[in-house]
C-alpha positions in Angstrom: 42.6 140.9 126.7 40.0 140.7 124.1 42.5 140.5 121.3 44.5 137.5 122.3 41.4 135.5 122.9 40.0 136.3 119.3 43.4 135.0 117.7 43.3 131.7 119.8 40.1 130.6 118.1 41.3 130.1 114.6 44.4 128.3 116.1 42.1 126.0 118.0 39.8 125.3 115.0 42.9 124.6 112.8 44.1 122.1 115.5 40.9 120.4 115.5 40.8 120.2 111.6 44.3 118.7 111.5 43.0 116.2 114.1 40.4 114.9 111.9 37.4 117.2 113.1 35.2 119.5 111.2 33.6 122.6 113.1 30.0 123.2 112.4 28.8 126.5 113.6 30.1 128.1 116.8 29.0 125.3 119.4 29.1 121.9 117.6 32.0 119.9 116.2 31.6 116.8 113.8 34.3 114.2 114.2 35.2 112.1 111.2 36.1 108.7 112.3 37.9 106.3 109.8 36.6 102.7 109.8 39.6 100.4 110.0 40.0 98.0 107.0 39.7 94.3 108.1 43.0 92.2 107.9 42.8 89.4 105.5 42.7 86.0 107.5 45.9 84.2 106.9 45.6 80.8 105.6 46.5 78.1 108.0 49.3 75.3 107.1 46.5 72.8 106.4 45.1 75.1 103.8 48.3 76.1 102.1 49.3 72.4 102.0 45.7 71.5 100.3 46.4 74.3 97.8 49.9 73.0 96.8 48.5 69.5 96.6 45.6 70.8 94.2 48.2 72.5 92.1 50.4 69.3 91.9 47.6 67.0 91.1 45.8 69.3 88.5 49.0 69.9 86.7 50.1 66.4 86.7 46.5 65.0 85.4 46.6 67.8 82.7 49.9 66.9 81.6 48.9 63.3 81.5 45.8 63.7 79.6 47.3 66.1 77.2 50.0 63.4 76.6 47.5 60.9 75.6 46.1 63.2 73.0 49.5 64.3 71.5 50.7 60.4 71.4 47.5 59.6 69.3 48.3 62.5 67.1 52.1 62.3 66.8 52.1 58.3 66.7 49.3 57.6 64.4 51.4 57.4 61.4 54.3 55.2 62.7 51.8 53.0 64.7 49.9 52.0 61.6 53.1 51.4 59.7 54.7 49.1 62.3 51.5 47.4 63.8 49.5 46.1 60.8 47.5 49.4 60.2 46.5 50.1 63.7 47.0 53.8 64.1 45.9 53.6 67.6 48.3 51.3 68.8 50.7 53.7 70.8 47.6 55.5 72.2 45.9 52.2 73.4 49.1 51.3 75.1 49.7 54.6 76.7 46.0 54.9 78.0 46.8 51.5 79.8 50.1 52.9 81.1 48.5 56.0 82.3 45.6 54.0 84.0 48.5 52.0 85.7 50.3 55.0 86.8 47.3 57.0 88.1 46.5 53.8 90.2 50.0 53.6 91.5 50.1 57.3 92.3 46.9 57.0 94.2 48.2 54.2 96.3 51.8 55.8 96.9 50.0 59.0 98.1 48.3 57.2 100.7 51.4 55.4 102.0 53.3 57.5 104.6 56.2 59.1 102.9 58.5 58.1 105.9 57.8 54.4 104.5 60.5 55.3 101.9 63.2 55.2 104.5 62.6 51.3 104.4 61.7 50.8 100.8 64.7 53.0 99.3 67.3 50.2 99.3 65.3 47.5 98.2 63.8 49.5 95.3 67.4 50.9 94.2 69.0 47.3 94.6 66.4 45.7 92.4 66.6 48.5 89.8 70.4 48.1 89.8 70.0 44.3 89.1 67.7 44.9 86.5 69.8 47.5 84.8 72.6 45.1 84.8 70.6 42.5 83.1 69.3 45.3 80.4 72.9 46.2 79.8 73.7 42.7 78.9 73.3 42.0 75.2 71.9 38.4 75.6 69.2 39.6 78.0 68.4 43.4 77.2 66.9 44.9 74.3 68.9 47.5 72.3 67.2 50.3 70.3 69.4 53.0 68.5 72.4 51.5 70.2 71.3 51.9 73.5 70.4 48.8 75.8 68.0 50.1 78.2 65.0 47.8 78.1 63.9 44.4 79.0 61.4 42.8 76.9 59.0 40.7 79.1 56.7 39.8 76.3 53.6 41.5 77.3 55.4 44.7 78.3 58.8 46.2 78.1 60.4 47.8 81.0 63.1 50.3 81.5 64.7 49.6 84.8 66.8 53.0 85.0 63.4 54.7 85.4 63.0 52.7 88.8 66.4 53.6 89.8 65.5 57.4 89.9 63.0 57.0 92.5 65.0 54.5 94.5 68.1 56.6 94.2 66.4 59.9 95.3 64.7 58.1 98.3 67.9 56.5 99.3 69.7 59.8 99.0 67.1 61.4 101.1 67.5 58.6 103.8 71.1 59.0 104.0 71.4 62.9 103.9 68.6 63.2 106.5 70.2 60.8 108.9 73.7 62.6 108.6 72.1 66.1 109.2 75.0 68.8 109.6 77.6 66.2 109.5 77.5 66.2 105.7 79.7 69.3 106.2 82.5 67.0 106.5 84.1 65.4 103.4 84.0 61.9 104.8 80.4 62.1 105.6 79.4 63.9 102.4 81.2 61.1 100.3 80.2 57.8 102.1 78.0 56.1 101.3 76.6 58.2 98.6 79.6 58.5 96.0 80.1 54.7 95.9 76.3 54.1 95.5 75.7 56.9 93.0 79.0 55.9 91.2 77.7 52.3 90.8 74.4 53.3 89.2 76.2 55.7 87.0 78.5 53.0 85.7 75.3 51.0 84.9 73.8 53.9 83.2 76.9 54.1 81.0 77.0 50.4 80.2 73.7 50.9 78.8 74.8 53.6 76.8 72.3 55.9 78.5 74.2 59.3 79.3 70.9 61.2 79.5 69.4 59.3 82.3 72.7 59.1 84.0 73.2 62.7 84.1 69.6 63.0 85.7 70.4 60.5 88.4 73.6 62.1 89.5 72.1 65.8 88.9 69.3 65.1 91.1 71.5 63.7 93.9 73.6 66.9 93.4 70.7 69.2 93.9 69.8 67.3 96.9 73.2 68.0 98.3 72.6 71.6 97.8 69.3 71.2 99.8 70.9 69.5 102.7 73.3 72.3 103.3 76.5 70.8 101.8 79.5 73.5 101.9 80.0 75.5 98.7 83.5 74.4 98.1 82.5 70.8 98.3 79.5 71.1 96.0 82.1 73.1 93.5 84.6 70.1 93.7 81.8 67.5 93.1 80.3 69.6 90.1 83.6 70.2 88.4 84.5 66.5 88.8 80.9 65.5 87.4 81.6 68.0 84.6 84.9 66.6 83.7 83.4 63.3 83.8 80.7 64.0 81.4 83.1 65.5 79.0 85.6 62.6 79.3 82.7 60.2 78.4 81.5 62.5 75.2 85.1 62.5 73.8 85.7 58.9 74.7 83.0 57.3 72.4 82.6 57.8 68.9 78.6 58.0 68.9 78.6 60.5 71.9 81.2 62.8 70.0 79.4 62.6 66.9 76.2 63.5 68.6 78.0 66.4 70.4 80.0 68.1 67.6 78.0 67.2 64.7 74.4 66.5 65.5 74.3 69.4 68.0 77.1 72.0 67.3 77.0 71.7 63.7 74.0 69.8 62.3 74.0 71.3 59.1 77.2 69.6 58.2 75.6 66.4 58.0 71.7 67.2 57.2 70.7 63.9 56.1 72.8 61.7 58.8 73.8 63.0 62.4 72.2 66.3 62.1 68.9 65.0 60.4 66.7 64.6 63.6 67.7 67.8 65.1 67.0 69.6 61.7 63.7 68.2 61.2 62.6 69.0 64.9 63.4 72.8 64.4 61.5 72.8 60.9 58.4 71.2 62.7 58.7 73.8 65.5 59.0 76.7 63.0 56.4 75.4 61.0 53.9 76.0 63.8 54.0 79.7 64.0 51.6 81.2 66.8 48.7 79.1 66.6 49.8 75.7 64.7 48.8 73.9 61.9 45.9 72.2 63.7 45.7 69.3 66.0 46.5 66.1 63.8 47.7 68.1 61.0 51.5 67.5 61.6 53.6 66.9 58.4 56.7 66.0 60.5 55.2 62.7 61.8 54.9 61.5 58.2 58.2 59.8 58.3 60.2 63.2 58.4 60.8 63.5 62.2 62.1 60.2 63.9 60.6 59.4 67.4 57.9 62.1 66.9 55.7 60.4 69.6 58.4 59.9 72.1 61.6 62.0 72.6 60.6 64.6 70.0 57.0 64.9 70.9 57.3 68.7 71.8 58.1 69.4 68.4 55.2 68.0 67.2 53.2 70.1 69.8 54.6 73.2 68.7 53.9 72.4 65.1 50.3 71.4 65.6 49.4 73.9 68.4 52.0 76.6 67.7 54.0 78.7 70.1 50.7 79.4 72.3 50.2 75.7 72.7 53.8 75.2 73.5 53.7 77.8 76.2 50.6 76.3 77.8 52.7 73.0 78.0 55.6 75.0 79.7 53.1 76.8 82.2 51.6 73.4 83.2 55.4 72.0 83.8 56.1 75.3 85.7 53.0 74.9 87.8 54.0 71.2 88.5 57.5 72.0 89.7 56.5 75.1 91.6 54.0 73.0 93.7 56.6 70.4 94.3 59.0 73.1 95.5 56.5 74.5 97.8 55.7 71.0 99.3 59.3 70.6 99.9 59.8 73.9 101.5 56.7 73.0 103.8 57.3 69.4 104.3 57.0 68.2 108.0 60.6 67.2 108.7 64.0 66.9 107.0 63.6 63.6 105.1 60.3 64.8 103.5 62.0 68.0 102.4 64.9 66.1 100.8 62.8 63.4 99.2 60.2 66.1 97.6 63.3 68.2 96.6 64.8 65.1 95.0 61.7 64.2 93.0 61.3 67.7 91.8 65.0 67.8 90.9 64.7 64.6 88.7 61.3 65.9 86.9 62.7 69.3 86.3 66.2 68.0 84.9 64.5 65.6 82.5 62.2 68.2 81.4 64.9 70.6 80.8 67.3 68.1 79.0 64.4 66.9 76.7 63.2 70.5 75.9 66.8 71.4 75.5 67.5 68.7 72.9 64.4 69.2 71.0 65.1 72.9 70.6 68.7 72.7 69.9 70.1 74.1 73.2 71.4 70.7 74.3 72.6 67.6 72.7 70.2 64.9 71.9 70.3 62.1 74.6 67.1 60.2 74.0 65.4 61.4 77.3 61.5 61.4 77.0 59.4 64.3 78.0 57.9 63.6 81.7 54.3 62.7 81.6 53.8 63.6 77.9 56.2 61.3 75.6 55.2 57.6 74.9 57.0 55.2 77.3 55.1 52.9 79.8 57.9 52.6 82.5 58.6 56.4 82.5 55.1 57.5 82.7 54.2 55.1 85.7 57.4 55.8 87.6 57.0 59.5 87.3 53.3 59.3 88.4 54.5 57.3 91.3 56.8 60.2 92.2 54.1 62.6 91.9 52.4 60.3 94.4 55.2 60.7 96.8 54.9 64.4 96.5 51.1 64.1 97.2 52.1 62.1 100.4 54.4 64.5 101.7 51.7 67.3 101.0 49.0 65.3 102.8 51.2 64.7 105.9 51.7 68.5 106.1 48.1 69.1 105.9 47.2 66.5 108.6 50.0 68.1 110.8 48.4 71.4 110.4 44.9 70.4 111.1 46.2 68.5 114.2 47.9 71.7 115.4 44.7 73.9 114.8 42.7 71.2 116.7 45.0 71.3 119.6 45.2 75.1 119.8 41.3 75.2 119.7 41.2 72.7 122.5 43.7 74.7 124.7 41.6 78.0 123.8 
C-alpha cells in the first residue's frame, strides 16, 4: 500500500506543473497566472472616414504646392521668353488657379454629394456645348493642332475638363439608379453608350485622343465597380480598343505619334521623336538625387512643354529618382485614400461617384507618366495637380472636393450610429 502512494506523488506534481503550477516545498503550491493582453480597440467608421479624409487632403495639398514650385522652376525660361522677361508669369497664374481650385474644393466638400445627381446633367450638357464651340475653328483656340481651348481674354478654359466631372457624375447617377439591371445588355447600353459616344466624338473633333480615352476609361471602370457582367465588359473593352486603333491609323498625325514618336523615336530625332528623346535625356540626367532644384538644363529650350505635359521629366532631372519616387508615393496615397472612400461610401451612388473620380485621376496620371517615360504614346495629357493649367487644376481639385464630401458623409453617418448606440445603452 505504501509503494503505490509514493509513486502517485510525482505524477500529481507533474500534472500540477503542466497546468501552470509550481510546487514549493511539500505543502504549498504557487500558481502562475498569465495576465491577458488587452485587445486593441477597433476604430469606429467615423474615425476611419476621418483618417481617409486626412490622407486625401494632405496628399492633394502636397501635390498642389509641389506643382507650384515645379511650375516656377520648369517654366521660368519659357515664361521669360514669351512674356516680356517675366519669368514668374506661369507661376503667378498657377498660384491664382490653385487658390481658386482650393476655394472650389472647400465649397464642393461641404455640398452633400447626393446633390450631384441633380447637377450631373447640367454640368455635362454645358461642357458638351463648350466642347463643340472649342472644336469650331472660328471660336476655339488651336495649339499643336488640337482645338481644346476657348480664349475668354482674361482666362483660357478647356471645356473637356468640366466634361470629366460631369460625365463621371452622370454615369454614377445612371448606374446607381439601374442597380442589378445593368446585367442586361439593354440597360447597360442605354442611356450611357449614346451619351459617352457623343462626348467621345466631341473629343475626337478637338483632336484630343488622350482626354477621350480618360473619359471612356473612367466610365468603363465604373461599369466594373457597378457589377456589369464580365462578358459584357470584355465586349465593350474590345470595341473600345478597336476604336482607338482605328483612330490612330486613320489620322496621319496620330499614326506618326504612334509609329515614329513612340515606337521608334530615334528614326526622327529632330522631328517626331524629339520631345520623347529630350524627356528621357532629362530623366536620365537626374541620377539618384538630381541636379538641384532650378538647375534643369532641359528647360532651356531643349524640352518642349517642360512646365506642362513633360513636367515630370524636369522633376526627375532636378530632384532625381528619389524626388520622382516621392511624387509617385504622393499620387499613390491620394488614389489609395480615394479607393478607401469609395469602398466605405454610404450608398451605391457615393461609391460609384468616388470610384469614377479615382479612375479619372488615376488614368490621367498613368497616361501622362507613361508618355513622359516612353511607355505610352504622347497624347498631351497634363499631370494632375502638378502640371501648369488652370482649368485642369481647378476641376481636379473640385473632384477632390467631391471625394471629401463622400468621406464627410461617411464620418457623419458613423457618428450618428455611435450616438444612437450610446443612447440605447
